Residue, then its C-alpha position, 0 to 999 in steps of 0.5 A: m522511472a527505475m524501481t529504485e526511485q519508485r521505492t525511494q519516493l515510497l519510503e520517503n512518503l511513508k517516512k513523512l507520513a509517519a512523522a506527521n503524527t495527525s489522525g486522518s492522514f494517509l498515502v495513496a500509491t497509484c499504478g493505473d487502476i491499481y492502488a494501495q493506501f497506508m493509513p497509520d494508527y499513531d497510537a497503536r504504532t500500526m500501519r493499516c496497508e490497504t490494496v484494491g479488491n475486485e468490487n473497485l477493479p475494473e474486469p480486465c484488472r481483477l485478481t484471480d482467486d490464486k492472487q487473492r489467496q496470495l494476498e491472504a497468505l501475506g496477511f491481508k483480509l477482505d474488509g467492508s470495503g471490498n478492499f484487502a487490509r492489513d495492519i503492519p506494526w511499525s516503530t522504525d524506518g527499518d519497518l517502514s522500508a519493509i512496508a514500502d518493499a512488501a507494497l511494491d512486490i504486491f504491485a508487481r507479483i500479485y496486480g501484474a502492475p510493475p511500479a517502474e511504469g508509472l508509480s504516483f503517490d499522493l499524500t494527505i496530512e491533516k492539520 
């Protein structure tokens, strides 16, 4: 699937997630062993973006110290689950578009997992 199709699908899923306005809803984007999870805080209007850390990656996929520093330079910090997380403000579709672009860049540049090679999405909307 082409990168533009992956971006479109990610953005559409982020828009659905943002519109759901139900606590506990989330989106997981996966490419092989690499994943990113998106969890909105509807009151604070932030999107928690969590990317997989070395504790949850098989040995051949683990991030080098340099790649971890690159994630940290983007505002991500290790959280209690061993993953990297960042809360990003959002209030418009343009903000969601920027989040989608950043996520695709992280998949490709940080993890070496080009999304065009098979990004899949699992959107969970709580009722």
